[in-house]
C-alpha positions as a printed Julia matrix, in Angstrom:
68×3 Matrix{Float64}:
 12.98   -5.88   5.07
  9.4    -5.41   3.92
  8.6    -6.27   0.31
  6.35   -3.31  -0.53
  5.93   -4.5   -4.1
  4.48   -7.81  -2.89
  2.16   -6.21  -0.35
  0.74   -3.85  -2.97
  0.48   -6.65  -5.55
 -1.43   -8.76  -3.01
 -3.79   -5.87  -2.29
 -4.38   -5.28  -6.0
 -5.07   -9.0   -6.47
 -7.76   -8.63  -3.78
 -9.41   -5.75  -5.64
 -7.83   -2.77  -3.88
 -6.65   -0.15  -6.38
 -3.62    2.08  -5.91
 -5.98    5.04  -5.62
 -7.88    3.26  -2.82
 -4.59    2.59  -1.02
 -3.68    6.28  -1.36
 -7.09    7.3   -0.02
 -6.61    5.04   3.01
 -3.22    6.7    3.64
 -4.81   10.16   3.51
 -7.61    9.05   5.84
 -4.92    7.82   8.25
 -3.38   11.28   8.29
 -0.62   10.76   5.74
  0.02   12.14   2.3
 -0.06    9.9   -0.74
 -1.38    9.81  -4.27
 -2.17    6.89  -6.52
  0.98    7.76  -8.45
  3.09    7.59  -5.28
  1.68    4.13  -4.55
  2.39    3.05  -8.14
  6.02    4.24  -7.81
  6.34    2.18  -4.64
  4.75   -0.85  -6.31
  7.22   -0.83  -9.2
 10.27   -0.26  -7.01
 10.94    3.29  -8.17
 10.46    4.39  -4.55
 12.26    2.05  -2.17
 10.74    2.96   1.21
  7.49    4.77   1.98
  6.96    7.38   4.65
  5.89    5.92   7.99
  2.14    6.56   7.71
  2.06    5.21   4.16
  3.89    2.04   5.15
  1.82    1.49   8.28
 -1.39    1.94   6.3
 -0.3    -0.51   3.59
  0.56   -3.1    6.24
 -2.78   -2.58   8.01
 -4.72   -2.86   4.74
 -2.81   -5.98   3.81
 -3.67   -7.58   7.17
 -7.31   -6.6    6.75
 -7.78   -7.64   3.12
 -5.28  -10.48   2.65
 -4.65  -12.07   6.03
 -6.81  -15.14   5.46
 -5.58  -15.93   1.95
 -2.07  -14.53   1.54
């Protein structure tokens, strides 16, 4: 199981805002808002849609892979 809260917290610790995550999702062809990412980060939403999840994982690899 993927810990979405941890991935988003790691990204935020590396200077990526929830709005920037949402923008990356939209640029990848998905639909997300900063609020949707915040709901995921606090556990209100348990699982993201595929494109959202894939984008968060890709961003995490890009931004956090060397230090997380």
